[in-house]
C-alpha positions as CSV (number, residue, x, y, z in Angstrom):
1,M,11.5,-15.8,5.3
2,A,15.1,-16.9,4.3
3,T,17.0,-19.5,6.4
4,S,19.8,-21.8,5.6
5,G,19.8,-20.9,2.1
6,T,16.2,-21.6,1.5
7,Y,13.1,-19.4,1.1
8,E,9.4,-19.8,1.2
9,N,7.6,-19.6,-1.9
10,I,3.7,-19.6,-1.6
11,R,1.5,-21.0,-4.0
12,Y,-2.5,-20.6,-3.8
13,V,-4.7,-23.2,-5.3
14,V,-7.9,-21.3,-6.3
15,E,-11.3,-23.2,-7.1
16,G,-13.3,-20.5,-9.3
17,G,-17.0,-19.9,-9.6
18,H,-17.7,-19.5,-5.9
19,Q,-20.3,-17.1,-4.9
20,L,-19.3,-15.5,-1.4
21,A,-21.3,-14.2,1.1
22,G,-21.0,-12.5,4.7
23,T,-19.0,-10.0,6.5
24,I,-15.6,-9.0,6.4
25,E,-13.4,-6.5,8.2
26,P,-10.3,-4.9,6.3
27,S,-6.9,-5.0,7.8
28,G,-5.2,-2.0,8.9
29,N,-3.8,0.0,6.1
30,K,-0.2,-1.3,5.4
31,N,1.0,2.0,4.0
32,A,0.4,3.6,7.2
33,A,1.4,1.0,9.6
34,L,5.2,1.3,7.7
35,P,5.9,5.1,8.1
36,V,4.1,4.8,11.8
37,I,6.5,2.2,12.6
38,A,9.5,4.0,11.3
39,A,8.6,7.2,13.0
40,S,8.3,5.3,16.3
41,L,12.3,5.8,16.2
42,L,11.5,9.3,16.6
43,T,11.2,9.4,20.2
44,D,13.1,7.2,23.1
45,Q,9.6,6.7,24.9
46,P,7.6,3.6,24.6
47,V,4.8,3.7,21.9
48,R,2.1,1.3,21.5
49,L,0.5,0.7,18.3
50,S,-2.9,-0.9,17.3
51,N,-4.8,-2.5,13.9
52,V,-1.0,-3.4,12.9
53,P,-1.5,-5.8,9.7
54,R,0.6,-9.0,10.2
55,I,2.0,-9.1,7.1
56,R,5.3,-9.7,5.5
57,D,6.3,-6.2,5.1
58,T,5.7,-5.3,8.5
59,E,7.3,-8.2,10.0
60,T,10.6,-7.2,7.7
61,L,10.7,-3.6,9.0
62,V,10.1,-4.6,12.6
63,E,13.3,-6.9,12.0
64,L,15.0,-3.7,10.6
65,I,14.3,-1.6,13.6
66,R,15.1,-4.1,15.8
67,S,18.6,-4.6,14.0
68,I,19.6,-1.0,14.9
69,G,18.9,-0.9,18.6
70,A,14.8,-0.6,19.2
71,T,12.8,-3.2,21.0
72,A,9.9,-4.1,19.3
73,S,7.1,-7.0,20.3
74,W,3.8,-8.1,19.2
75,T,1.9,-8.1,22.3
76,D,-1.4,-9.4,20.8
77,K,-2.3,-10.4,17.4
78,N,-2.2,-6.9,15.6
79,E,-0.9,-4.9,18.4
80,L,2.9,-3.8,18.4
81,A,5.2,-2.2,21.2
82,V,8.3,-0.4,20.0
83,H,10.7,1.5,22.4
84,A,13.7,3.1,20.8
85,K,15.5,4.1,23.8
86,E,18.7,3.7,22.0
87,L,19.7,3.4,18.1
88,R,22.8,2.9,16.3
89,P,22.8,4.6,12.7
90,A,24.6,1.8,11.2
91,G,23.8,-2.1,10.8
92,L,20.9,-2.0,8.5
93,D,20.8,-5.5,6.6
94,P,21.0,-5.0,3.1
95,E,19.0,-8.2,2.5
96,L,16.0,-7.1,4.7
97,C,16.1,-3.5,2.8
98,K,15.8,-5.5,-0.6
99,R,12.5,-6.9,0.5
100,I,10.7,-3.7,1.2
101,R,10.2,-0.4,-0.3
102,A,9.6,0.9,3.2
103,S,13.2,0.8,4.4
104,I,13.5,3.9,3.0
105,L,11.2,5.6,5.5
106,L,13.9,4.8,8.2
107,A,16.0,8.1,6.6
108,G,14.1,10.8,8.2
109,P,13.6,9.2,11.6
110,M,17.2,8.2,12.0
111,L,18.7,11.5,10.8
112,A,16.5,13.0,13.6
113,R,17.6,10.8,16.1
114,C,21.3,9.8,15.3
115,G,22.1,12.6,13.1
116,S,23.3,10.1,10.3
117,V,22.0,7.0,8.8
118,V,23.7,4.6,6.1
119,L,20.8,3.2,4.4
120,P,21.2,0.3,1.5
121,P,19.0,0.5,-1.8
122,P,15.3,-0.3,-0.6
123,G,13.5,-2.7,-2.6
124,G,9.9,-3.5,-3.1
125,D,7.5,-4.2,-6.0
126,V,9.1,-4.2,-9.8
127,I,6.5,-2.3,-11.2
128,G,8.9,0.5,-13.1
129,R,11.3,2.9,-11.5
130,R,10.8,4.2,-8.5
131,R,13.3,7.1,-8.0
132,V,14.3,8.6,-4.6
133,D,15.4,12.0,-5.8
134,T,12.2,13.6,-3.8
135,H,13.5,11.8,-0.6
136,L,16.9,13.1,-1.1
137,L,16.1,16.7,-2.2
138,A,13.8,17.1,0.6
139,L,16.2,16.0,3.3
140,E,18.9,18.0,1.9
141,Q,16.8,21.3,2.3
142,L,15.8,20.4,5.7
143,G,20.0,20.2,6.6
144,A,21.0,16.9,5.6
145,T,23.9,15.8,3.5
146,I,23.9,12.8,1.5
147,A,26.6,11.0,-0.4
148,V,25.3,8.1,-3.0
149,D,27.4,5.1,-3.6
150,D,26.4,1.5,-2.9
151,S,24.2,3.0,-0.2
152,Y,22.6,6.2,0.8
153,R,24.8,8.2,3.5
154,F,22.7,10.5,5.2
155,T,24.4,12.8,7.8
156,A,22.9,16.0,9.5
157,A,24.7,18.3,12.3
158,R,21.2,19.3,13.1
159,L,18.1,19.8,11.1
160,R,16.8,23.2,10.2
161,G,13.2,23.8,9.2
162,A,12.3,25.3,5.6
163,D,10.0,26.0,2.8
164,V,10.3,22.5,1.0
165,F,8.8,22.2,-2.4
166,L,8.6,18.7,-3.3
167,D,9.2,17.9,-7.1
168,E,6.6,15.1,-7.2
169,P,3.7,14.6,-4.6
170,S,5.4,11.2,-3.5
171,V,3.7,9.5,-0.6
172,T,7.0,8.2,0.9
173,A,8.9,11.4,0.7
174,T,6.3,13.4,2.1
175,E,6.5,11.0,5.0
176,N,10.5,11.1,5.2
177,A,10.1,14.9,5.1
178,L,7.3,14.9,8.0
179,C,9.5,13.0,10.2
180,A,12.6,15.0,9.6
181,A,10.8,18.2,10.0
182,V,9.0,17.3,13.2
183,A,12.6,17.3,14.7
184,A,13.9,20.1,13.0
185,E,14.5,23.5,14.8
186,G,12.0,26.3,13.4
187,T,9.0,25.9,11.2
188,T,9.0,23.8,8.0
189,T,6.1,24.2,5.2
190,L,5.8,21.2,2.9
191,R,4.6,22.1,-0.5
192,N,3.3,19.6,-3.2
193,A,3.0,17.3,-0.3
194,A,1.1,13.9,-0.9
195,S,-2.5,13.7,1.3
196,E,-3.2,10.1,1.0
197,P,-5.1,8.5,4.2
198,H,-1.6,7.0,5.2
199,V,0.0,10.5,5.1
200,Q,-2.8,11.5,7.3
201,D,-2.5,8.6,9.4
202,L,1.1,9.4,10.2
203,A,0.4,12.8,10.8
204,R,-2.0,12.0,13.5
205,F,0.4,9.5,15.2
206,L,3.0,12.3,15.3
207,V,0.5,14.7,16.9
208,A,-0.5,11.7,19.3
209,L,3.4,12.2,20.5
210,G,3.2,16.1,20.6
211,A,4.3,17.3,17.3
212,K,2.5,20.6,15.9
213,I,1.2,19.9,12.6
214,E,-1.2,21.9,10.6
215,G,-2.6,21.4,7.2
216,V,-2.9,17.5,7.6
217,G,-5.2,16.1,4.6
218,T,-4.0,18.8,2.1
219,N,-1.2,19.6,0.0
220,T,0.5,22.5,2.1
221,I,1.7,21.1,5.5
222,T,3.1,23.1,8.3
223,V,5.2,21.6,10.8
224,H,6.6,23.3,14.0
225,G,9.7,21.3,15.1
226,R,10.5,20.6,18.6
227,K,13.4,18.8,20.4
228,S,11.6,15.8,21.8
229,L,8.6,13.6,21.4
230,S,6.6,12.0,24.1
231,G,5.4,8.5,23.9
232,G,2.0,7.5,23.2
233,A,-0.6,5.0,21.5
234,H,-2.2,5.1,18.3
235,R,-4.5,2.7,16.2
236,I,-4.0,2.4,12.3
237,G,-6.7,3.0,10.2
238,P,-8.5,0.8,7.7
239,D,-6.7,0.0,4.6
240,H,-8.7,1.8,1.9
241,I,-7.1,0.0,-1.2
242,E,-8.0,-3.4,0.7
243,V,-11.6,-2.2,0.4
244,G,-11.2,-1.4,-3.0
245,S,-10.1,-4.8,-3.6
246,L,-12.8,-6.6,-1.7
247,I,-15.2,-4.3,-3.4
248,G,-13.8,-6.0,-7.0
249,L,-14.1,-9.3,-5.7
250,A,-18.0,-8.7,-4.7
251,A,-18.2,-7.5,-8.4
252,V,-16.5,-10.4,-10.3
253,T,-17.8,-13.1,-8.2
254,Q,-21.4,-11.6,-8.1
255,S,-21.8,-11.9,-4.2
256,G,-23.4,-9.9,-1.7
257,I,-20.8,-8.9,1.0
258,T,-20.9,-6.3,3.7
259,I,-17.1,-4.5,4.7
260,R,-17.3,-3.7,8.1
261,N,-15.5,-0.6,9.3
262,A,-14.6,0.2,5.9
263,G,-13.4,3.9,6.5
264,V,-15.8,5.2,4.0
265,E,-14.7,9.0,4.7
266,H,-11.6,7.8,2.3
267,L,-13.4,6.1,-0.5
268,R,-15.1,8.9,-2.5
269,S,-13.0,8.3,-5.3
270,T,-13.1,4.5,-5.4
271,L,-16.6,4.2,-5.0
272,A,-17.2,6.9,-8.0
273,T,-14.9,4.8,-10.2
274,F,-16.7,1.4,-9.5
275,E,-20.0,3.1,-9.9
276,R,-18.7,3.7,-13.8
277,L,-18.4,-0.1,-14.1
278,G,-21.9,-0.4,-13.0
279,I,-20.8,-1.5,-9.3
280,S,-22.8,0.0,-6.6
281,C,-22.1,0.2,-3.1
282,C,-24.4,1.3,0.0
283,I,-23.0,3.1,3.1
284,Q,-24.4,2.2,6.4
285,G,-22.6,4.1,9.0
286,D,-19.0,3.0,8.5
287,N,-20.0,-0.3,6.7
288,L,-20.1,-0.9,2.9
289,V,-22.6,-3.0,1.5
290,I,-21.8,-4.4,-1.8
291,G,-25.2,-6.4,-3.4
292,A,-24.9,-9.4,-5.3
293,A,-27.4,-8.0,-8.2
294,Q,-25.1,-5.1,-9.9
295,S,-25.6,-3.9,-13.6
296,R,-21.9,-4.5,-14.5
297,K,-22.4,-2.2,-17.2
298,V,-19.9,0.3,-18.1
299,R,-21.3,3.7,-18.0
300,E,-20.5,5.6,-21.4
301,D,-19.2,9.2,-21.3
302,F,-21.8,12.0,-22.5
303,G,-22.3,11.4,-26.1
304,G,-21.8,7.8,-26.3
305,H,-17.9,8.2,-25.7
306,I,-15.6,5.4,-24.4
307,P,-14.8,6.1,-20.9
308,K,-11.6,6.6,-19.4
309,I,-10.5,5.3,-15.8
310,E,-7.3,6.8,-14.5
311,D,-5.4,7.2,-11.4
312,Q,-4.1,10.5,-10.1
313,P,-2.7,11.8,-6.6
314,W,-5.1,11.6,-3.9
315,P,-7.9,12.5,-3.4
316,A,-8.5,11.1,-7.5
317,F,-8.6,7.5,-7.9
318,P,-5.4,5.6,-6.4
319,A,-2.8,3.8,-8.3
320,D,-2.9,1.0,-6.2
321,T,-6.3,-0.2,-6.9
322,M,-6.1,-0.1,-11.0
323,S,-5.1,-3.8,-11.1
324,I,-8.6,-4.6,-9.3
325,A,-10.4,-2.4,-11.5
326,I,-9.1,-3.8,-14.8
327,V,-10.0,-7.3,-13.6
328,T,-13.7,-5.8,-12.7
329,A,-14.1,-4.7,-16.3
330,T,-13.3,-7.7,-17.9
331,Q,-16.5,-8.6,-16.1
332,C,-18.3,-5.9,-17.1
333,A,-20.3,-5.1,-20.2
334,G,-19.0,-2.2,-22.4
335,V,-15.5,-0.9,-23.6
336,V,-13.6,1.2,-21.1
337,L,-9.9,2.8,-21.6
338,M,-7.6,2.3,-18.3
339,F,-4.8,4.8,-18.2
340,E,-2.1,4.1,-15.4
341,K,0.0,7.1,-15.0
342,M,2.6,6.4,-12.6
343,F,4.4,3.2,-13.2
344,E,5.4,1.8,-16.5
345,S,5.6,-1.9,-15.6
346,R,2.3,-2.2,-13.7
347,L,0.1,-3.1,-16.8
348,F,2.2,-5.9,-17.8
349,F,0.1,-8.5,-15.8
350,V,-2.8,-8.0,-18.4
351,D,-0.9,-10.9,-20.3
352,K,-2.0,-13.5,-17.8
353,L,-5.6,-12.0,-18.1
354,I,-5.5,-12.4,-21.7
355,A,-4.3,-15.8,-21.7
356,M,-7.4,-16.4,-19.4
357,G,-9.7,-15.2,-22.0
358,A,-9.9,-11.6,-21.0
359,R,-10.4,-9.1,-24.2
360,I,-7.7,-6.4,-23.8
361,V,-5.6,-4.5,-26.0
362,L,-2.1,-3.4,-24.0
363,C,-1.8,0.2,-26.3
364,D,1.5,1.3,-24.4
365,P,2.9,0.4,-20.8
366,H,0.4,2.8,-19.2
367,R,-2.9,2.4,-21.3
368,A,-5.0,-0.8,-21.9
369,I,-8.8,-1.2,-23.6
370,V,-10.8,-3.5,-21.8
371,A,-14.0,-4.9,-23.6
372,G,-16.2,-6.8,-21.3
373,P,-17.9,-9.3,-20.4
374,S,-15.5,-11.9,-20.9
375,K,-15.4,-15.6,-19.7
376,L,-12.5,-16.4,-17.9
377,R,-11.0,-19.9,-17.6
378,A,-8.5,-21.2,-15.1
379,A,-4.6,-20.8,-15.7
380,R,-1.2,-21.5,-13.9
381,L,-0.3,-17.7,-12.7
382,E,2.5,-16.1,-11.0
383,S,2.1,-13.0,-9.0
384,P,4.7,-10.3,-10.0
385,D,3.9,-8.0,-7.1
386,I,1.3,-7.1,-4.3
387,R,-1.4,-5.6,-6.2
388,A,-1.2,-7.7,-9.6
389,G,-0.9,-10.7,-7.5
390,M,-4.4,-9.7,-5.7
391,A,-5.9,-9.0,-9.1
392,M,-4.6,-12.4,-10.3
393,L,-6.6,-14.0,-7.4
394,L,-9.9,-12.2,-8.1
395,A,-9.5,-13.5,-11.9
396,A,-8.8,-17.0,-10.3
397,M,-11.7,-16.7,-8.3
398,C,-14.5,-15.7,-11.0
399,A,-12.8,-18.1,-13.7
400,E,-14.0,-21.4,-14.4
401,G,-11.9,-24.3,-13.1
402,T,-9.2,-24.0,-10.9
403,S,-6.0,-22.1,-11.0
404,T,-2.8,-22.0,-9.5
405,I,-0.7,-18.5,-8.5
406,D,2.6,-18.9,-7.8
407,N,4.7,-16.5,-5.9
408,A,1.9,-15.6,-4.0
409,Q,4.1,-14.5,-1.1
410,Q,3.7,-11.4,-2.9
411,I,0.1,-10.9,-2.3
412,E,0.8,-11.5,1.5
413,R,3.2,-8.6,1.6
414,G,0.2,-6.8,1.5
415,Y,-2.9,-8.7,2.5
416,E,-3.2,-10.3,5.7
417,R,-4.2,-14.1,5.9
418,I,-6.4,-13.2,2.8
419,D,-6.7,-16.9,2.0
420,E,-8.4,-17.4,5.2
421,R,-10.2,-14.5,5.6
422,L,-11.8,-15.1,2.1
423,N,-12.2,-18.7,2.6
424,A,-14.6,-17.6,5.5
425,L,-17.0,-16.2,3.0
426,G,-17.1,-19.1,1.0
427,A,-14.1,-19.1,-1.2
428,E,-11.8,-22.1,-2.1
429,I,-8.4,-21.1,-1.7
430,T,-5.6,-23.5,-0.3
431,R,-2.5,-22.2,0.5
432,R,0.8,-24.5,-0.1
433,P,4.1,-23.1,1.2
434,L,7.1,-24.5,-0.9
435,R,10.7,-24.5,0.2
436,V,12.8,-23.5,-2.4
437,Q,16.7,-23.8,-2.6
């Protein structure tokens, strides 16, 4: 974190070629923890959260809610106590907001509690344009007035229930609208809503506080607003994106690992996609077992056509796992077209893989053709964002030689103590903090 004109850059030094073995448990879902922490501001009663990942993004959001009057303390390793007895609608630090995309999630809860909020522009990964129009349009329909200059200025004398059609199934816009609707007068219907596991997790948290919500897990959510919510406790579910990353890791290092408490009910699209790359997983209760012996052969479409792996809104293959699937495909026999639809800059990290020896043709900002298997060589890398950074870590772990990954603090925004946890399975990752002026 920034102190006295310096900031901390993290470098990973990764010795490739090690086979892993053992059991690992995924962290709590980052993309559920962030909206749940923000939604804790909806009540003036104490809230207890468990299985919260201690990562840079959650730490930054905790700093933000403290800055506007909430108390928040880590009571145990992954347990967070929040009490938003009194809140101030102004005072959000622009520098903190620039660190994370999740700062936008404060709009709905702060409107509900304070009737206004001044929100500096959110930050986050640089993976293409990430519009906030859906947030603004949804909150306007619920009674908010919004002015945009160097910040977003939200005001609402009162929030009113409405029939809201989201112009895209945005996860964070759905979460913002859900929080505002819980506190609105009357009934709200959210149509074309996102239904990802983290949206479901937020809805379950709000229900635990006394909210009345129907249609959780579908694209049409009905919310019956109420004047106040109680306190309560909630456990964040496992991170299905981290599980997908671990499946890819096992595949590229030809390792046998068990993922405990994997949240298998949310893995159907992920498991089906890895099956197309010749990676099979065995479900044992709520555990996932990936064997070391895999065919790692791309399954052709009927008629011998080149297959396509594409991301789509839930419950299809998640966009955040696409970078992992691309690295995995470099180690699988065959040709596959990878189609990343959501962000126009997300695939630009593949030039680093090409430099390591991967056979990839970047057709345009959204499509890449991967031909494998390729023997990867160690390289000097730099993490541009959370998911590409994790993908580079996978590539380094299966490459010949020792790689370095600079800007690895980006990885740590989404993956808790990933170096420690992978080293416990047999990886060789050295974490080196660097103080930079």
